[in-house]
C-alpha positions in Angstrom: 26.1 -20.8 22.4 25.0 -17.6 24.1 25.1 -17.6 27.8 21.6 -16.0 28.4 19.2 -17.8 30.6 15.7 -17.8 29.1 12.7 -18.5 31.3 9.6 -19.9 29.7 6.3 -21.2 31.1 2.6 -20.6 31.5 1.2 -17.5 33.2 1.5 -17.9 36.9 4.8 -19.9 36.8 6.7 -16.9 38.3 8.9 -16.0 35.3 9.1 -12.3 36.3 9.6 -12.8 40.0 12.0 -15.7 39.6 13.8 -13.9 36.8 14.6 -10.9 38.9 15.8 -13.0 41.8 17.9 -15.3 39.5 19.5 -12.3 37.8 20.5 -10.9 41.2 21.8 -14.2 42.4 23.9 -14.7 39.2 25.0 -11.0 39.0 23.3 -10.5 35.6 20.8 -8.1 34.1 17.2 -9.0 34.0 15.2 -8.5 30.8 11.5 -9.2 30.3 10.0 -9.4 26.8 6.7 -7.9 28.0 8.5 -4.9 29.4 10.3 -4.4 26.1 7.0 -4.4 24.3 5.3 -2.0 26.7 8.2 0.4 26.4 8.2 0.2 22.6 4.4 0.5 22.2 3.8 3.0 25.0 0.9 0.9 26.3 0.2 -1.9 28.7 -0.1 -5.5 27.5 -3.9 -5.6 28.2 -4.3 -2.3 26.2 -2.2 -3.7 23.3 -4.4 -6.9 23.3 -7.6 -4.8 23.4 -6.5 -2.3 20.8 -4.6 -4.4 18.3 -5.3 -8.0 19.2 -3.2 -11.1 20.0 -1.6 -11.4 16.6 -0.2 -7.9 16.8 1.1 -8.6 20.3 2.8 -11.9 19.1 4.5 -10.0 16.2 5.8 -7.5 18.8 7.1 -10.5 20.8 9.0 -11.8 17.8 10.6 -8.4 17.3 11.6 -8.4 21.0 13.3 -11.8 20.5 15.1 -10.5 17.4 16.5 -7.6 19.5 17.5 -10.1 22.3 19.8 -11.9 19.9 22.2 -9.0 20.5 22.3 -9.6 24.3 24.7 -11.9 26.2 24.7 -13.0 29.8 21.2 -11.8 30.8 18.3 -13.5 32.4 15.3 -13.2 30.1 11.7 -13.8 31.0 9.4 -14.5 28.1 5.7 -14.2 27.7 3.8 -17.5 28.1 2.9 -17.8 24.5 6.2 -16.8 23.0 7.9 -20.2 22.9 4.8 -21.7 21.2 5.2 -19.8 17.9 6.6 -21.5 14.8 10.4 -21.7 15.0 10.6 -19.9 18.4 11.8 -22.9 20.5 14.9 -23.2 18.3 15.4 -19.4 18.3 15.3 -19.2 22.1 17.7 -22.1 22.4 20.1 -20.2 20.1 20.0 -17.3 22.7 21.1 -19.5 25.6 19.8 -22.0 28.1 16.0 -22.3 28.1 14.5 -23.1 31.5 10.8 -24.2 31.8 9.1 -23.1 35.0 6.5 -25.8 35.1 3.9 -26.8 37.6 0.6 -28.4 38.0 -2.2 -26.5 36.2 -4.2 -25.8 39.4 -1.3 -24.0 41.1 -0.4 -22.0 38.0 -4.1 -21.0 37.4 -4.5 -19.9 41.0 -1.4 -17.7 40.8 -2.4 -16.2 37.5 -5.7 -15.2 38.8 -4.1 -13.5 41.8 -1.6 -11.7 39.7 -4.1 -9.1 38.3 -5.1 -8.3 34.7 -4.1 -11.1 32.3 -5.4 -10.8 28.8 -5.2 -14.5 28.2 -7.6 -15.1 31.1 -10.2 -12.5 30.0 -13.4 -14.0 29.0 -12.1 -17.6 29.3 -13.4 -20.4 31.5 -11.1 -22.4 33.6 -11.5 -25.3 31.1 -10.5 -22.9 28.3 -7.4 -21.8 30.1 -6.5 -25.4 30.9 -6.9 -26.4 27.2 -4.5 -23.5 26.4 -2.0 -24.8 29.0 -2.2 -28.3 27.6 -1.7 -27.0 24.0 1.4 -25.0 25.1 2.9 -27.7 27.3 4.7 -29.6 24.4 6.5 -26.4 23.5 7.6 -25.8 27.0 8.9 -29.3 27.3 11.5 -28.5 24.6 13.4 -26.5 27.3 16.9 -27.5 28.3 16.1 -27.6 32.0 12.8 -27.9 33.9 11.9 -26.8 37.4 8.5 -27.6 38.9 7.3 -24.4 40.7 4.1 -25.9 42.2 5.3 -26.1 45.8 8.2 -23.7 45.7 8.5 -20.0 46.3 10.3 -17.7 43.9 13.6 -17.7 45.8 13.6 -21.5 46.0 13.0 -21.7 42.3 15.8 -19.2 41.6 18.1 -21.2 43.9 17.2 -24.5 42.1 17.9 -22.9 38.7 21.2 -21.5 39.8 22.2 -25.0 41.0 21.1 -26.7 37.7 23.0 -24.1 35.7 26.1 -24.7 37.8 25.8 -28.5 37.3 25.3 -28.0 33.6 28.4 -25.8 33.3 30.5 -28.3 35.3 29.2 -31.1 33.1 30.1 -29.2 29.9 33.5 -28.4 31.3 34.2 -32.1 32.2 33.0 -33.1 28.7 35.4 -30.6 27.1 38.3 -31.8 29.3 37.6 -35.4 28.4 37.6 -34.6 24.7 40.8 -32.6 24.8 
């Protein structure tokens, strides 16, 4: 299995902030699928959504994931909808350890609203956004590890993930030693 760490979760979970901190903590590079798309398209995410629509953006996400298959040892933050596409949970797992940054909807929604321009919030009521969260939640639950970010700051979440990854590595090493 590749040794990337892939962060998934709803908008407002802190994938970008936590990803940068986790990468620094682990001595790895940080890659964000949204940044890859912006660089390739030469336009911001809101502009891509407004100009080409969500389906175009989702196709660009799939292309970014295809390119990530060439990477090893990175911390990768995905867009909130990426793991919810057909076959994507399995594809992400092939890239490495998938970590869901979860949390209660109210906390995530409040953070997403504070974070600035979010195309998936534009023109939607809170009830609409919550329905989107509930529809995505089963896909997020397929992750290898879960951290509830509701009451934690980004550095605390990064520390918790680093600990979970270390425990997972130790557990895998012990299982290999027992089978040898």
